[in-house]
C-alpha positions as a LaTeX table, in Angstrom:
\begin{tabular}{lrrr}
\hline
Residue & $x$ (\AA) & $y$ (\AA) & $z$ (\AA) \\
\hline
Met1 & 0.00 & 0.00 & 0.00 \\
Leu2 & 1.37 & 3.44 & $-0.98$ \\
Ile3 & 0.20 & 6.45 & 1.03 \\
Lys4 & 0.67 & 9.90 & $-0.49$ \\
Thr5 & 1.56 & 12.66 & 1.96 \\
Pro6 & 2.68 & 16.24 & 1.25 \\
His7 & 6.38 & 15.34 & 1.32 \\
Ala8 & 6.62 & 11.61 & 0.62 \\
Glu9 & 4.89 & 8.52 & $-0.67$ \\
Ile10 & 5.08 & 6.06 & 2.20 \\
Tyr11 & 4.94 & 2.32 & 1.64 \\
Ala12 & 3.04 & 0.31 & 4.24 \\
Tyr13 & 2.76 & $-3.47$ & 4.44 \\
Thr14 & $-0.81$ & $-4.31$ & 5.45 \\
Gly15 & $-0.48$ & $-8.01$ & 6.22 \\
Gly16 & $-2.48$ & $-8.91$ & 3.12 \\
Lys17 & $-5.66$ & $-7.18$ & 4.30 \\
Asp18 & $-7.50$ & $-4.14$ & 2.96 \\
Phe19 & $-7.78$ & $-1.10$ & 5.21 \\
Asp20 & $-11.05$ & $-1.11$ & 7.18 \\
Pro21 & $-11.93$ & 2.23 & 8.89 \\
Asn22 & $-14.06$ & 0.35 & 11.43 \\
Gln23 & $-11.05$ & $-1.52$ & 12.84 \\
Pro24 & $-8.30$ & $-0.21$ & 15.13 \\
Thr25 & $-5.04$ & 0.61 & 13.36 \\
Val26 & $-1.52$ & $-0.37$ & 14.38 \\
Val27 & 1.47 & 1.44 & 12.84 \\
Phe28 & 4.87 & $-0.30$ & 13.00 \\
Ile29 & 8.05 & 1.83 & 12.71 \\
His30 & 11.44 & 0.23 & 12.10 \\
Gly31 & 14.89 & 1.22 & 13.34 \\
Val32 & 18.08 & 2.32 & 11.59 \\
Leu33 & 18.90 & 0.35 & 8.41 \\
Asn34 & 15.75 & $-1.73$ & 8.75 \\
Asp35 & 12.45 & $-1.72$ & 6.88 \\
His36 & 8.88 & $-2.97$ & 7.28 \\
Ser37 & 9.97 & $-6.61$ & 6.98 \\
Val38 & 11.35 & $-6.77$ & 10.54 \\
Trp39 & 7.74 & $-6.84$ & 11.77 \\
Val40 & 6.59 & $-9.66$ & 9.47 \\
Leu41 & 5.21 & $-12.02$ & 12.13 \\
Gln42 & 3.67 & $-9.42$ & 14.42 \\
Ser43 & 2.14 & $-7.35$ & 11.63 \\
Arg44 & 0.65 & $-10.29$ & 9.74 \\
Tyr45 & $-0.83$ & $-11.82$ & 12.88 \\
Leu46 & $-2.56$ & $-8.59$ & 13.90 \\
Ala47 & $-3.83$ & $-8.04$ & 10.35 \\
His48 & $-5.62$ & $-11.40$ & 10.58 \\
His49 & $-6.95$ & $-10.78$ & 14.09 \\
Gly50 & $-9.02$ & $-7.63$ & 13.81 \\
Tyr51 & $-6.53$ & $-4.82$ & 13.23 \\
Asn52 & $-5.49$ & $-2.62$ & 10.36 \\
Val53 & $-1.73$ & $-2.90$ & 10.01 \\
Leu54 & 0.63 & $-0.30$ & 8.54 \\
Ala55 & 4.19 & $-1.62$ & 8.77 \\
Ile56 & 6.02 & 1.19 & 7.02 \\
Asp57 & 9.26 & 1.97 & 5.29 \\
Leu58 & 10.30 & 5.41 & 6.54 \\
Pro59 & 10.61 & 8.05 & 3.80 \\
Gly60 & 13.72 & 7.61 & 1.69 \\
His61 & 13.97 & 3.95 & 2.70 \\
Cys62 & 13.37 & 1.05 & 0.29 \\
Lys63 & 9.83 & 1.33 & $-1.12$ \\
Ser64 & 9.09 & 4.82 & 0.27 \\
Ser65 & 9.95 & 7.99 & $-1.61$ \\
Gly66 & 10.84 & 11.42 & $-0.23$ \\
Asp67 & 13.82 & 12.66 & 1.73 \\
Ala68 & 14.96 & 10.41 & 4.56 \\
Pro69 & 14.22 & 12.15 & 7.88 \\
Ser70 & 17.27 & 13.72 & 9.50 \\
Ser71 & 15.75 & 13.99 & 12.97 \\
Val72 & 13.30 & 12.19 & 15.21 \\
Glu73 & 11.03 & 15.22 & 15.10 \\
Glu74 & 10.95 & 15.21 & 11.29 \\
Ala75 & 10.21 & 11.49 & 11.19 \\
Ala76 & 7.32 & 11.97 & 13.63 \\
Glu77 & 5.85 & 14.65 & 11.37 \\
His78 & 5.84 & 12.13 & 8.51 \\
Ile79 & 3.91 & 9.63 & 10.66 \\
Ile80 & 1.31 & 12.24 & 11.60 \\
Ala81 & 0.99 & 13.27 & 7.93 \\
Met82 & 0.40 & 9.62 & 7.03 \\
Leu83 & $-2.39$ & 9.32 & 9.61 \\
Asp84 & $-3.92$ & 12.49 & 8.21 \\
Ala85 & $-3.73$ & 11.17 & 4.64 \\
Leu86 & $-5.66$ & 8.04 & 5.61 \\
Gly87 & $-8.14$ & 9.86 & 7.83 \\
Ile88 & $-7.01$ & 7.91 & 10.90 \\
Glu89 & $-8.03$ & 9.77 & 14.04 \\
Arg90 & $-6.25$ & 7.49 & 16.51 \\
Ala91 & $-3.78$ & 4.63 & 16.15 \\
Thr92 & $-1.47$ & 2.38 & 18.12 \\
Ile93 & 2.16 & 3.23 & 17.31 \\
Val94 & 4.80 & 0.52 & 17.72 \\
Gly95 & 8.45 & 1.51 & 17.26 \\
His96 & 11.75 & $-0.35$ & 17.52 \\
Ser97 & 14.98 & 1.43 & 18.52 \\
Trp98 & 15.02 & 4.65 & 16.43 \\
Gly99 & 11.36 & 3.89 & 15.79 \\
Ser100 & 10.68 & 3.93 & 19.54 \\
Leu101 & 11.96 & 7.52 & 19.73 \\
Ile102 & 9.77 & 8.42 & 16.76 \\
Thr103 & 6.81 & 6.85 & 18.58 \\
Leu104 & 7.52 & 8.97 & 21.65 \\
Glu105 & 7.78 & 12.10 & 19.54 \\
Val106 & 4.47 & 11.37 & 17.78 \\
Ala107 & 2.90 & 11.05 & 21.23 \\
His108 & 4.47 & 14.38 & 22.19 \\
Gln109 & 3.46 & 16.26 & 19.05 \\
Ala110 & $-0.03$ & 14.76 & 18.72 \\
Pro111 & $-1.05$ & 13.07 & 22.00 \\
Lys112 & $-4.69$ & 12.73 & 20.99 \\
Arg113 & $-3.74$ & 10.61 & 17.96 \\
Leu114 & $-2.47$ & 7.60 & 19.95 \\
Asn115 & $-4.46$ & 4.73 & 21.38 \\
His116 & $-1.28$ & 3.07 & 22.64 \\
Ala117 & 2.49 & 3.59 & 22.51 \\
Val118 & 4.69 & 0.49 & 22.28 \\
Leu119 & 8.44 & 1.07 & 22.71 \\
Val120 & 10.64 & $-1.86$ & 21.68 \\
Gly121 & 14.38 & $-1.77$ & 22.42 \\
Thr122 & 14.27 & 1.82 & 23.63 \\
Ala123 & 16.62 & 4.02 & 25.66 \\
Ala124 & 17.00 & 7.65 & 26.63 \\
Pro125 & 19.27 & 9.21 & 25.76 \\
Met126 & 19.96 & 6.90 & 22.80 \\
Lys127 & 23.61 & 7.86 & 22.37 \\
Val128 & 25.57 & 6.17 & 19.59 \\
Ser129 & 29.26 & 5.32 & 19.87 \\
Pro130 & 31.43 & 7.85 & 17.99 \\
Val131 & 33.23 & 4.87 & 16.43 \\
Leu132 & 29.97 & 3.61 & 14.97 \\
Ile133 & 29.00 & 7.06 & 13.71 \\
Glu134 & 32.40 & 7.48 & 12.06 \\
Asn135 & 32.33 & 3.99 & 10.56 \\
Ser136 & 28.81 & 4.52 & 9.26 \\
Ile137 & 30.40 & 7.04 & 6.87 \\
Asn138 & 33.90 & 5.72 & 6.27 \\
Asn139 & 33.38 & 1.97 & 6.62 \\
Pro140 & 29.65 & 1.21 & 6.61 \\
Leu141 & 30.03 & $-2.53$ & 6.11 \\
Glu142 & 32.24 & $-2.79$ & 9.20 \\
Ala143 & 29.75 & $-0.68$ & 11.17 \\
Leu144 & 26.95 & $-2.95$ & 9.96 \\
Arg145 & 28.89 & $-6.01$ & 11.09 \\
Met146 & 29.50 & $-4.40$ & 14.49 \\
Ile147 & 25.87 & $-3.60$ & 15.18 \\
Asn148 & 24.76 & $-7.06$ & 14.10 \\
Val149 & 27.18 & $-8.54$ & 16.64 \\
Phe150 & 26.15 & $-6.11$ & 19.39 \\
Ser151 & 22.45 & $-6.46$ & 18.60 \\
Arg152 & 22.14 & $-10.18$ & 19.17 \\
Ala153 & 22.14 & $-12.34$ & 22.25 \\
Ser154 & 23.63 & $-15.17$ & 20.20 \\
Leu155 & 25.01 & $-15.57$ & 16.70 \\
Cys156 & 23.48 & $-19.08$ & 16.74 \\
Ala157 & 19.93 & $-18.11$ & 17.60 \\
Pro158 & 17.15 & $-20.72$ & 17.87 \\
Pro159 & 14.47 & $-20.95$ & 15.15 \\
Ser160 & 13.24 & $-17.44$ & 14.54 \\
Val161 & 10.63 & $-15.47$ & 12.67 \\
Met162 & 12.07 & $-16.63$ & 9.34 \\
Gly163 & 11.93 & $-20.33$ & 10.20 \\
Pro164 & 14.25 & $-23.10$ & 11.41 \\
Gly165 & 17.79 & $-22.96$ & 10.10 \\
Thr166 & 17.74 & $-19.24$ & 9.36 \\
Trp167 & 21.09 & $-17.52$ & 9.90 \\
Thr168 & 19.80 & $-14.44$ & 11.71 \\
Phe169 & 23.19 & $-12.72$ & 11.75 \\
Gly170 & 23.57 & $-13.14$ & 7.98 \\
Ala171 & 19.98 & $-12.09$ & 7.42 \\
Gly172 & 20.58 & $-8.93$ & 9.45 \\
Leu173 & 23.65 & $-8.10$ & 7.38 \\
Ala174 & 21.77 & $-8.67$ & 4.14 \\
Leu175 & 18.86 & $-6.49$ & 5.22 \\
Gly176 & 21.18 & $-3.66$ & 6.28 \\
Lys177 & 23.04 & $-3.78$ & 2.97 \\
Arg178 & 19.78 & $-3.73$ & 1.03 \\
Val179 & 18.38 & $-0.77$ & 2.96 \\
Leu180 & 21.66 & 1.14 & 2.65 \\
Ala181 & 21.71 & 0.55 & $-1.10$ \\
Ser182 & 18.09 & 1.66 & $-1.50$ \\
Asn183 & 19.03 & 5.34 & $-1.27$ \\
Lys184 & 21.82 & 6.52 & $-3.56$ \\
Glu185 & 21.69 & 10.14 & $-2.36$ \\
Val186 & 21.69 & 9.80 & 1.43 \\
Asn187 & 23.72 & 7.61 & 3.78 \\
Leu188 & 20.77 & 6.18 & 5.72 \\
Phe189 & 23.11 & 4.57 & 8.22 \\
His190 & 24.77 & 7.82 & 9.27 \\
Arg191 & 21.58 & 9.88 & 9.11 \\
Gly192 & 19.66 & 7.47 & 11.33 \\
Phe193 & 22.47 & 7.16 & 13.88 \\
Val194 & 22.86 & 10.93 & 14.14 \\
Ala195 & 19.09 & 11.37 & 14.56 \\
Cys196 & 19.11 & 8.94 & 17.50 \\
Asp197 & 22.24 & 10.46 & 19.04 \\
Arg198 & 20.94 & 14.04 & 18.90 \\
Tyr199 & 17.38 & 13.48 & 20.10 \\
Thr200 & 16.79 & 15.12 & 23.47 \\
Gly201 & 13.01 & 15.03 & 23.68 \\
Ala202 & 12.41 & 11.52 & 25.01 \\
Glu203 & 12.05 & 12.46 & 28.68 \\
Ala204 & 9.63 & 15.29 & 27.99 \\
Ala205 & 7.61 & 13.03 & 25.72 \\
Ala206 & 7.45 & 10.28 & 28.36 \\
Gln207 & 6.19 & 12.76 & 30.94 \\
Ala208 & 3.42 & 13.83 & 28.59 \\
Leu209 & 2.13 & 10.36 & 27.65 \\
Thr210 & $-1.66$ & 10.17 & 27.73 \\
Cys211 & $-2.16$ & 6.62 & 26.47 \\
Pro212 & $-1.35$ & 3.10 & 27.73 \\
Thr213 & 2.33 & 2.39 & 27.12 \\
Leu214 & 4.20 & $-0.90$ & 26.73 \\
Phe215 & 7.98 & $-1.32$ & 26.95 \\
Ile216 & 9.42 & $-4.48$ & 25.36 \\
Leu217 & 13.09 & $-4.76$ & 26.30 \\
Gly218 & 15.91 & $-7.26$ & 25.83 \\
Lys219 & 17.72 & $-8.56$ & 28.90 \\
Gln220 & 20.86 & $-9.11$ & 26.78 \\
Asp221 & 20.50 & $-6.00$ & 24.63 \\
Gln222 & 23.88 & $-4.27$ & 24.20 \\
Met223 & 22.62 & $-1.53$ & 21.88 \\
Thr224 & 19.87 & $-0.21$ & 24.14 \\
Pro225 & 20.34 & $-2.03$ & 27.48 \\
Ala226 & 17.18 & $-2.58$ & 29.49 \\
Lys227 & 18.57 & $-0.42$ & 32.32 \\
Ala228 & 18.81 & 2.52 & 29.88 \\
Ala229 & 15.01 & 2.57 & 29.68 \\
Lys230 & 14.46 & 2.84 & 33.44 \\
Gly231 & 14.32 & 6.61 & 33.38 \\
Leu232 & 11.65 & 6.62 & 30.68 \\
Ile233 & 9.66 & 3.95 & 32.49 \\
Gly234 & 9.77 & 5.97 & 35.71 \\
Leu235 & 8.57 & 9.12 & 33.96 \\
Ala236 & 5.81 & 7.26 & 32.15 \\
Arg237 & 4.61 & 5.79 & 35.44 \\
Gln238 & 4.19 & 9.28 & 36.86 \\
Thr239 & 1.41 & 9.91 & 34.36 \\
Gln240 & $-2.17$ & 8.77 & 34.81 \\
Ser241 & $-1.89$ & 6.19 & 32.01 \\
Pro242 & $-1.20$ & 2.44 & 32.38 \\
Val243 & 2.41 & 1.34 & 31.85 \\
Glu244 & 3.57 & $-2.26$ & 31.33 \\
Val245 & 7.13 & $-3.59$ & 30.99 \\
Val246 & 8.14 & $-6.92$ & 29.44 \\
Glu247 & 11.77 & $-8.08$ & 29.40 \\
Leu248 & 12.63 & $-10.89$ & 27.01 \\
Asp249 & 15.79 & $-12.98$ & 27.25 \\
Val250 & 17.13 & $-11.64$ & 23.94 \\
Gly251 & 19.30 & $-8.91$ & 22.46 \\
His252 & 18.25 & $-5.84$ & 20.48 \\
Asn253 & 16.29 & $-7.66$ & 17.76 \\
Gln254 & 13.31 & $-8.62$ & 19.88 \\
Met255 & 11.01 & $-9.14$ & 16.88 \\
Ser256 & 13.24 & $-11.80$ & 15.27 \\
Glu257 & 15.06 & $-13.27$ & 18.28 \\
Asp258 & 11.80 & $-13.94$ & 20.13 \\
Pro259 & 9.02 & $-13.28$ & 17.62 \\
Asp260 & 6.41 & $-15.21$ & 19.60 \\
Gly261 & 7.29 & $-13.52$ & 22.88 \\
Thr262 & 7.18 & $-10.10$ & 21.24 \\
Leu263 & 3.83 & $-10.86$ & 19.64 \\
Gln264 & 2.35 & $-12.24$ & 22.87 \\
Ala265 & 3.45 & $-9.17$ & 24.79 \\
Leu266 & 1.97 & $-6.83$ & 22.17 \\
Phe267 & $-1.28$ & $-8.70$ & 21.54 \\
Gly268 & $-1.95$ & $-9.23$ & 25.23 \\
Phe269 & $-1.34$ & $-5.56$ & 25.95 \\
Leu270 & $-3.76$ & $-4.46$ & 23.23 \\
Lys271 & $-6.45$ & $-6.81$ & 24.58 \\
Arg272 & $-5.98$ & $-5.60$ & 28.17 \\
His273 & $-6.29$ & $-1.97$ & 27.08 \\
Pro274 & $-8.95$ & $-1.78$ & 24.34 \\
Ala275 & $-8.61$ & 1.09 & 21.91 \\
Ala276 & $-10.64$ & 4.22 & 22.43 \\
Thr277 & $-13.36$ & 5.05 & 19.91 \\
Pro278 & $-13.83$ & 6.43 & 17.34 \\
Leu279 & $-10.90$ & 4.51 & 15.85 \\
Ala280 & $-10.73$ & 6.01 & 12.40 \\
Gln281 & $-12.52$ & 8.23 & 9.95 \\
Pro282 & $-12.69$ & 7.20 & 6.27 \\
Thr283 & $-10.94$ & 9.44 & 3.80 \\
Ser284 & $-13.06$ & 11.75 & 1.69 \\
Pro285 & $-14.16$ & 10.34 & $-1.67$ \\
\hline
\end{tabular}
């Protein structure tokens, strides 16, 4: 599905289902050098269990046109523009890593647009090693190898979202290379890392949350350690909205290292906190 907004045409994987304005909508936002495919199990399951699914490629990434966002704030504006284009009044926003910061910023800029916020592999501040930032420009393949090592609890992971025998480390490398090659004008690696590193609005956004919020963290995550989310969790719990925390025994790739655990955490959370109505408004003819 391609969604035209004022500044981009955003691709969204819908799980094989047509958009139904009478159903709640879940938007999935990927992290740096990822795309919509990292959510394949979770998005497809929800699409077949009563939800509209929009697992997107951020602008300038893979199947989406437009300039790749250079800041978390800019990326959040694209998400809000996408909701506007589809006439979606309220949605659940699920973000991984960089996507989790974008989710927080959407909640900050447009709090009345969220039914739920789901933050996967999040941290604040989300500082990036200067070595990684430098290598993302001068030696991107080495930087890609580094983050795929740091991101995983094991290089010999058990059967994952892609099926038994899948080499998750190799798959991660291949995905990163494909996403990097999808934009010939912008180094998506460097731009995404810098956006994460420079974002300072996470704490303010957490304090302003007005919707149920779920944190899905990895106990063995070296990129965004679970302890780095404690400040955000504490601030979110000071609001009047429900907050839940799930820690999985995985690294930074929760969706592929424990796809079932990630799905169970998400689906259970949505069922415990039903979406507010109205859920969506159809676009004008």
